[in-house]
C-alpha positions as CSV (number, residue, x, y, z in Angstrom):
1,M,5.1,23.4,-80.5
2,K,7.2,20.3,-80.2
3,R,5.2,17.1,-80.8
4,L,5.4,14.2,-78.2
5,P,6.8,10.9,-79.4
6,K,4.0,8.5,-80.7
7,L,4.7,5.9,-78.0
8,L,4.4,8.4,-75.2
9,C,1.1,9.6,-76.6
10,V,-0.3,6.1,-76.5
11,V,0.9,5.5,-72.9
12,L,-0.6,8.8,-71.7
13,T,-3.9,8.0,-73.5
14,L,-4.1,4.6,-71.9
15,A,-3.4,6.1,-68.5
16,L,-6.2,8.6,-68.9
17,V,-8.7,5.9,-70.0
18,L,-7.8,3.7,-67.0
19,G,-8.0,6.6,-64.6
20,L,-11.5,7.4,-65.9
21,C,-12.6,3.8,-65.5
22,A,-11.3,3.7,-62.0
23,C,-13.2,6.9,-61.1
24,G,-16.4,5.5,-62.6
25,G,-16.1,2.0,-61.1
26,G,-18.1,2.7,-57.9
27,K,-18.7,-0.5,-55.9
28,K,-16.6,-2.6,-58.2
29,G,-13.5,-0.8,-56.9
30,G,-14.5,-0.2,-53.3
31,A,-15.7,-1.9,-50.2
32,I,-19.3,-2.9,-49.9
33,K,-20.9,-0.8,-47.1
34,V,-23.0,-2.9,-44.7
35,G,-24.9,-1.6,-41.7
36,V,-25.9,-4.2,-39.1
37,V,-28.6,-3.4,-36.5
38,N,-28.5,-6.1,-33.8
39,N,-29.0,-7.0,-30.2
40,P,-25.9,-6.5,-28.0
41,P,-23.5,-9.4,-27.5
42,S,-24.1,-9.2,-23.7
43,E,-27.7,-10.4,-24.3
44,S,-26.7,-14.1,-24.3
45,G,-24.2,-16.6,-25.5
46,Y,-26.2,-17.0,-28.6
47,R,-26.0,-13.3,-29.4
48,E,-22.2,-13.2,-28.6
49,A,-21.7,-15.9,-31.2
50,N,-24.0,-14.2,-33.7
51,V,-22.1,-10.8,-33.3
52,K,-18.7,-12.5,-33.8
53,D,-20.0,-14.3,-36.8
54,M,-21.2,-11.1,-38.4
55,E,-17.9,-9.3,-37.7
56,A,-15.9,-12.1,-39.1
57,V,-17.8,-12.5,-42.3
58,F,-18.4,-8.8,-43.1
59,S,-14.7,-7.9,-42.6
60,A,-12.4,-5.6,-44.6
61,E,-10.5,-8.7,-45.7
62,N,-13.7,-10.0,-47.3
63,G,-14.4,-6.7,-49.1
64,Y,-16.8,-5.0,-46.7
65,E,-16.9,-1.8,-44.7
66,L,-19.0,-2.8,-41.6
67,K,-21.0,-0.4,-39.4
68,T,-22.8,-1.8,-36.3
69,A,-25.4,-0.7,-33.8
70,Y,-26.5,-2.7,-30.8
71,S,-29.5,-2.3,-28.6
72,L,-32.3,-4.2,-27.0
73,K,-34.7,-1.3,-27.5
74,N,-36.7,-1.1,-30.7
75,D,-36.7,2.7,-30.8
76,E,-32.9,2.8,-30.6
77,Q,-32.6,0.2,-33.3
78,L,-34.9,2.2,-35.5
79,Q,-32.8,5.3,-35.0
80,A,-29.6,3.4,-35.8
81,A,-31.2,2.0,-39.0
82,Q,-32.2,5.5,-40.1
83,G,-28.7,6.7,-39.4
84,F,-27.2,4.0,-41.7
85,I,-29.7,5.0,-44.4
86,T,-28.5,8.6,-44.1
87,E,-24.9,7.5,-44.2
88,G,-25.6,5.7,-47.5
89,V,-24.8,2.1,-46.8
90,D,-25.3,-0.4,-49.6
91,Y,-27.0,-3.1,-47.4
92,L,-28.9,-2.9,-44.2
93,L,-29.0,-6.1,-42.0
94,I,-31.5,-6.2,-39.1
95,S,-32.2,-8.5,-36.1
96,A,-35.1,-6.6,-34.6
97,A,-35.8,-6.2,-30.9
98,E,-39.5,-6.2,-31.7
99,T,-41.5,-7.4,-34.7
100,T,-43.4,-4.2,-35.2
101,G,-42.6,-0.5,-36.1
102,W,-40.3,-1.1,-39.0
103,D,-42.4,-0.1,-42.0
104,E,-41.4,3.5,-42.5
105,V,-37.7,2.8,-42.0
106,L,-37.6,0.0,-44.5
107,K,-39.6,2.1,-47.0
108,K,-37.0,4.8,-46.7
109,A,-34.2,2.2,-47.3
110,K,-36.0,1.0,-50.4
111,E,-36.4,4.6,-51.7
112,A,-32.7,5.1,-51.1
113,G,-31.8,2.0,-53.1
114,I,-30.5,0.2,-50.0
115,K,-31.1,-3.6,-49.9
116,V,-32.4,-5.0,-46.6
117,Y,-31.7,-8.5,-45.2
118,L,-33.4,-9.7,-42.0
119,F,-31.5,-12.2,-39.9
120,D,-32.3,-14.3,-36.8
121,R,-35.8,-12.7,-36.4
122,M,-38.7,-11.9,-38.6
123,I,-40.5,-8.6,-38.5
124,D,-44.1,-7.6,-39.5
125,V,-43.6,-5.8,-42.8
126,D,-44.5,-6.4,-46.4
127,E,-41.9,-8.8,-47.9
128,S,-41.3,-6.5,-50.8
129,L,-39.4,-4.3,-48.3
130,Y,-36.6,-6.8,-47.8
131,E,-34.5,-9.1,-50.1
132,A,-34.6,-12.1,-47.8
133,A,-34.9,-13.2,-44.2
134,V,-32.3,-15.7,-43.0
135,V,-33.9,-16.9,-39.8
136,S,-34.7,-19.6,-37.3
137,D,-38.2,-21.0,-37.2
138,M,-39.0,-19.8,-33.7
139,A,-42.5,-21.3,-33.7
140,K,-41.1,-24.7,-34.7
141,E,-38.5,-24.3,-31.8
142,G,-41.4,-23.9,-29.4
143,E,-43.4,-26.7,-31.0
144,T,-40.4,-29.1,-30.8
145,A,-39.8,-28.2,-27.2
146,V,-43.4,-28.6,-26.1
147,Q,-43.8,-31.9,-27.9
148,W,-40.8,-33.2,-26.1
149,L,-42.4,-32.1,-22.8
150,L,-45.7,-33.8,-23.7
151,D,-43.7,-37.0,-24.5
152,Q,-42.5,-37.1,-20.9
153,N,-46.1,-38.1,-20.0
154,L,-46.1,-36.4,-16.6
155,D,-49.2,-36.9,-14.4
156,T,-49.4,-33.1,-14.1
157,Y,-47.7,-30.2,-15.7
158,N,-47.2,-27.2,-13.4
159,V,-45.1,-24.8,-15.4
160,I,-43.0,-21.8,-14.6
161,H,-42.7,-20.1,-17.9
162,I,-39.8,-17.5,-18.1
163,Q,-40.1,-15.4,-21.3
164,G,-37.6,-13.5,-23.3
165,A,-37.9,-9.9,-24.4
166,M,-41.6,-9.4,-25.1
167,G,-42.5,-8.8,-28.7
168,S,-39.4,-10.3,-30.1
169,D,-39.7,-13.0,-32.7
170,A,-37.9,-15.5,-30.4
171,Q,-40.3,-14.8,-27.5
172,I,-43.4,-15.0,-29.7
173,G,-42.4,-18.3,-31.3
174,R,-41.2,-20.0,-28.1
175,T,-44.2,-18.9,-26.2
176,G,-46.9,-19.8,-28.8
177,A,-46.8,-23.6,-28.4
178,L,-46.8,-23.4,-24.6
179,D,-49.7,-21.0,-24.6
180,E,-51.7,-23.5,-26.6
181,Q,-51.2,-26.1,-23.9
182,F,-52.2,-23.6,-21.2
183,A,-55.4,-22.8,-23.2
184,S,-56.3,-26.4,-23.6
185,G,-55.9,-27.2,-19.9
186,K,-53.2,-29.9,-20.5
187,M,-50.7,-27.7,-18.6
188,N,-51.1,-25.4,-15.7
189,K,-49.5,-21.9,-15.9
190,V,-48.0,-21.3,-12.4
191,V,-46.4,-18.1,-13.6
192,Q,-45.6,-16.6,-17.0
193,Q,-43.3,-13.6,-16.8
194,T,-40.5,-12.0,-18.8
195,A,-37.0,-11.8,-17.6
196,T,-35.9,-10.1,-20.8
197,W,-33.2,-12.8,-21.4
198,D,-31.6,-11.9,-18.1
199,E,-30.2,-14.6,-15.7
200,A,-30.6,-12.6,-12.5
201,E,-34.2,-11.7,-13.3
202,A,-35.1,-15.3,-14.0
203,K,-33.6,-16.3,-10.6
204,K,-35.9,-13.7,-9.0
205,I,-39.0,-15.1,-10.7
206,V,-38.3,-18.7,-9.5
207,E,-37.4,-17.5,-6.0
208,S,-40.8,-15.7,-5.9
209,V,-42.7,-18.9,-6.8
210,I,-40.7,-20.9,-4.3
211,N,-41.4,-18.4,-1.6
212,S,-45.2,-18.5,-2.4
213,G,-45.3,-22.2,-1.8
214,E,-47.0,-23.0,-5.1
215,D,-46.3,-26.4,-6.6
216,F,-44.3,-26.6,-9.9
217,N,-42.5,-29.3,-11.7
218,V,-41.4,-27.7,-15.0
219,I,-39.3,-24.6,-15.8
220,Y,-39.5,-23.6,-19.4
221,A,-37.0,-20.8,-19.9
222,E,-36.7,-19.2,-23.3
223,N,-32.9,-19.0,-23.3
224,D,-30.0,-20.8,-21.6
225,G,-29.1,-17.8,-19.4
226,M,-32.5,-17.6,-17.9
227,A,-32.5,-21.4,-17.3
228,K,-29.2,-21.0,-15.5
229,G,-30.7,-18.3,-13.2
230,A,-33.7,-20.5,-12.5
231,V,-31.5,-23.5,-11.6
232,A,-29.5,-21.2,-9.2
233,A,-32.8,-20.5,-7.3
234,L,-33.6,-24.2,-7.2
235,D,-30.1,-25.1,-5.8
236,E,-30.4,-22.4,-3.1
237,A,-33.7,-23.9,-2.0
238,G,-32.5,-27.4,-2.1
239,I,-34.9,-28.5,-4.9
240,T,-33.6,-31.2,-7.1
241,H,-33.7,-30.8,-10.9
242,G,-32.8,-32.5,-14.2
243,V,-32.9,-36.3,-14.8
244,D,-34.7,-38.0,-11.9
245,G,-35.1,-34.6,-10.2
246,Q,-38.2,-32.9,-8.8
247,V,-38.2,-30.2,-11.6
248,I,-37.7,-30.5,-15.4
249,V,-35.5,-27.7,-16.7
250,M,-35.7,-26.6,-20.3
251,G,-33.6,-23.9,-22.1
252,F,-32.9,-22.7,-25.6
253,D,-29.8,-21.7,-27.7
254,C,-27.4,-24.7,-27.0
255,N,-24.4,-22.9,-25.5
256,K,-21.7,-25.5,-24.8
257,W,-21.9,-24.9,-21.1
258,A,-25.6,-25.5,-21.2
259,L,-25.3,-28.7,-23.2
260,R,-22.7,-29.9,-20.6
261,E,-25.3,-29.3,-17.9
262,L,-27.7,-31.4,-20.0
263,K,-25.2,-34.3,-20.4
264,A,-24.5,-34.2,-16.6
265,G,-28.3,-34.7,-16.0
266,A,-28.7,-31.3,-14.3
267,W,-31.0,-30.1,-17.1
268,N,-33.5,-32.0,-19.2
269,Y,-33.8,-30.3,-22.6
270,D,-32.2,-27.6,-24.7
271,G,-33.5,-26.3,-28.0
272,Q,-31.1,-25.4,-30.7
273,C,-31.1,-21.9,-32.3
274,S,-28.3,-21.4,-34.9
275,P,-26.6,-17.9,-34.8
276,F,-24.8,-18.4,-38.1
277,Q,-26.5,-16.4,-40.8
278,A,-23.7,-14.1,-42.0
279,K,-22.2,-16.3,-44.7
280,I,-25.5,-17.0,-46.2
281,I,-26.2,-13.3,-46.5
282,S,-22.7,-12.5,-47.8
283,D,-23.1,-15.2,-50.5
284,L,-26.4,-13.7,-51.6
285,I,-24.9,-10.2,-51.7
286,K,-21.9,-11.3,-53.8
287,S,-23.9,-13.5,-56.1
288,G,-25.7,-10.4,-57.4
289,S,-28.9,-12.3,-58.0
290,A,-32.2,-12.3,-56.2
291,P,-32.7,-15.1,-53.5
292,S,-34.8,-18.0,-54.6
293,S,-36.9,-17.7,-51.5
294,K,-37.8,-14.7,-49.3
295,K,-37.4,-16.9,-46.1
296,I,-34.3,-19.0,-45.6
297,I,-34.7,-21.3,-42.6
298,N,-31.8,-22.6,-40.5
299,E,-32.5,-26.3,-39.7
300,E,-32.5,-26.9,-36.0
301,K,-33.2,-29.6,-33.4
302,G,-33.8,-30.2,-29.7
303,F,-31.5,-32.2,-27.3
304,D,-32.5,-34.6,-24.5
305,A,-30.3,-35.1,-21.5
306,K,-30.7,-38.9,-21.8
307,T,-29.4,-39.1,-25.4
308,I,-27.0,-36.1,-25.9
309,T,-23.4,-37.0,-26.7
310,D,-20.0,-35.3,-26.5
311,S,-20.1,-35.2,-30.3
312,D,-23.4,-33.2,-30.2
313,I,-21.8,-30.7,-27.7
314,E,-18.8,-30.2,-30.0
315,T,-20.8,-30.0,-33.2
316,Y,-23.8,-27.9,-32.1
317,G,-22.6,-26.1,-28.9
318,L,-21.9,-22.4,-28.9
319,G,-18.9,-20.8,-27.3
320,E,-16.5,-22.7,-25.0
């Protein structure tokens, strides 16, 4: 049998070794598979910005293979998360519709070696089941808003409270501080009802109160869209609102259009909620090291119609 030249043997051997290394490289040579369970972008301007941020950061250009599932229903989110586990993603990212019901799914993720990151909202599970939670402090958002309202020193506080999706971290946090005021008797609960983040439902709630003839002077809506619906009802009834108006209007999320309403004096207060968690999570994933803290808080603030500036709108406003 004719022997191969020595140089050719060396080349073939190197090629074989490199080929074996490439086959055994796993994640080093391929995209990082990420499954994101989130609320749909249609939920609000906040969520639209959050979804776009996730898609931009966890892109193919950045070395990721992204799978997404969107729902406002907890059971559908749980099914989607289980599907991602079955598919074998490397990381599971969750913004839960509700705080409860996630124990078994997260245990299955851990058993499968899938690392879990929470974003935007906390859930009620043992912290050993997730790597870290990159979230807003929803309770602090509520406390900041309610303190601002107390600082207005109104003679009476007759409040229409329009809640978000019941059981969500955002709803629980933004409701908590106001419930304390109702319980103490400092504020009167005219109505407390969920509109599930929906503008049209919020409008119906306010219309119902107006038609009942009951007095109110504050609308505390747990997102900007619901505040917008509430204002539409006031406008149709000829009730003034905002700075020097009959009704104080409060929202959350800081969409640019909402902050412009604030600066125009049509609203009174808007609480910030940052939707940008993706880069923080991506940096943690690519660092390969455990986070220094289980909970990473986005710093946020509240804005007053009398002090907000154009610079604030450009810096903190979401969307266009």
